[in-house]
C-alpha positions as CSV (number, residue, x, y, z in Angstrom):
1,M,66.7,33.5,127.3
2,K,69.9,32.9,125.7
3,V,72.3,36.2,125.3
4,L,75.7,36.7,123.3
5,Q,77.8,39.6,124.1
6,V,79.7,40.9,121.2
7,I,82.7,42.4,122.2
8,Q,84.7,44.6,119.4
9,S,85.6,48.3,121.0
10,A,88.7,47.1,124.0
11,Y,89.5,49.0,126.8
12,R,87.3,51.7,126.8
13,C,86.5,53.7,130.0
14,T,89.3,51.6,131.4
15,I,91.7,54.7,132.4
16,E,89.2,56.0,134.7
17,E,87.9,53.0,136.3
18,Q,88.9,49.6,137.6
19,D,87.6,47.2,134.8
20,D,86.0,47.1,131.4
21,P,81.7,48.0,132.1
22,V,80.9,45.5,129.6
23,I,83.2,42.8,131.3
24,W,81.7,43.7,134.3
25,F,77.8,44.2,133.2
26,I,78.1,40.8,132.2
27,Q,79.5,38.9,135.0
28,V,76.1,40.9,136.6
29,L,74.1,39.6,134.1
30,E,75.6,35.8,135.4
31,T,75.6,36.9,138.8
32,V,71.3,37.4,139.0
33,G,70.6,34.3,136.5
34,G,71.5,36.0,133.0
35,D,72.4,33.2,131.1
36,V,75.5,34.9,128.9
37,D,78.6,34.5,127.2
38,I,81.0,36.2,125.1
39,L,82.8,37.1,121.6
40,L,85.5,38.8,121.4
41,R,86.5,40.8,118.2
42,G,88.1,42.9,116.5
43,N,91.1,44.2,119.2
44,A,89.4,43.1,122.3
45,V,91.2,39.7,121.4
46,N,94.2,41.0,123.0
47,Y,92.0,41.1,126.5
48,A,92.5,37.1,126.1
49,V,96.1,37.9,126.5
50,T,97.6,36.5,130.3
51,G,99.8,38.9,132.4
52,Q,98.7,42.2,130.0
53,L,101.0,44.9,132.1
54,V,98.8,47.7,133.4
55,E,100.7,49.1,136.1
56,G,102.4,52.8,135.8
57,L,100.0,55.2,133.8
58,S,99.9,58.4,135.4
59,F,99.4,61.7,134.2
60,G,101.5,64.8,136.0
61,D,101.4,64.1,139.1
62,W,98.0,61.7,138.6
63,K,98.7,57.7,139.0
64,Q,96.7,55.1,138.2
65,T,96.2,53.6,141.7
66,Y,93.6,50.9,140.6
67,P,94.3,50.4,136.7
68,A,92.0,47.9,134.6
69,K,93.4,44.3,134.4
70,V,90.7,43.2,132.0
71,D,93.1,39.6,131.8
72,E,91.9,38.6,135.2
73,D,88.4,39.7,135.0
74,L,88.1,37.4,131.9
75,Q,89.4,34.9,133.8
76,Q,87.0,36.0,136.6
77,A,84.1,35.0,133.6
78,L,85.4,31.6,132.5
79,D,85.6,30.4,136.4
80,K,81.9,31.4,136.6
81,G,81.1,29.2,133.3
82,I,80.4,31.7,131.2
83,K,82.0,31.0,127.8
84,V,84.5,33.1,125.8
85,Y,85.0,32.9,122.3
86,A,87.7,35.0,120.3
87,V,87.8,35.0,116.1
88,S,90.7,33.4,114.9
89,E,91.8,35.4,111.9
90,D,91.7,39.0,114.6
91,I,94.0,36.3,116.9
92,S,96.3,36.2,113.9
93,K,95.8,39.4,112.8
94,R,97.7,41.0,115.9
95,G,100.6,38.3,116.4
96,I,99.3,36.5,119.7
97,P,101.0,33.8,120.2
98,E,98.6,30.8,120.9
99,G,100.8,30.5,124.5
100,K,99.9,34.0,125.6
101,L,95.7,33.1,125.4
102,L,94.0,33.1,128.9
103,G,92.5,28.6,129.1
104,G,88.9,28.0,128.1
105,I,89.6,30.7,125.4
106,E,87.1,29.3,122.7
107,K,88.2,29.9,118.8
108,L,86.5,30.2,115.9
109,S,86.9,31.3,112.6
110,F,84.8,34.9,111.2
111,K,82.9,32.7,108.9
112,D,81.3,30.1,112.0
113,L,79.7,33.2,113.1
114,P,76.3,32.7,111.7
115,T,76.3,29.1,113.0
116,L,77.8,30.5,116.7
117,F,74.7,33.2,116.2
118,E,72.1,30.7,115.7
119,N,72.5,29.4,119.1
120,Y,71.6,32.3,120.9
121,D,68.4,34.8,121.5
122,Q,69.7,37.8,120.6
123,V,73.4,39.1,120.2
124,W,74.4,42.3,121.3
125,H,76.4,44.2,120.3
126,W,79.4,46.2,122.1
């Protein structure tokens, strides 16, 4: 079964976790033989920006010693052969320059989403 994972909510659980749980889950599915791809939309297109500074978070004396590195996690997914799409209008709306996107991200227009969805048996929205 081919599944498209649509990620729209960004940076959930990244304060208390070392990664975004959805990207971690997708990589686990792929490792056990799942046929999964990713679509970033809304604020989640920020995941595709390279070189995100994620250090320095602290609350009082507590410091996050293992901060999430979502761009690196997404690069690992790409390296495993997971396709990663991003909605171009969402990228533009956030002012993300083309040169700051991870290599391998496939941009597509919002109007192309129905055609993309037809290529999958299931679409999961996070």
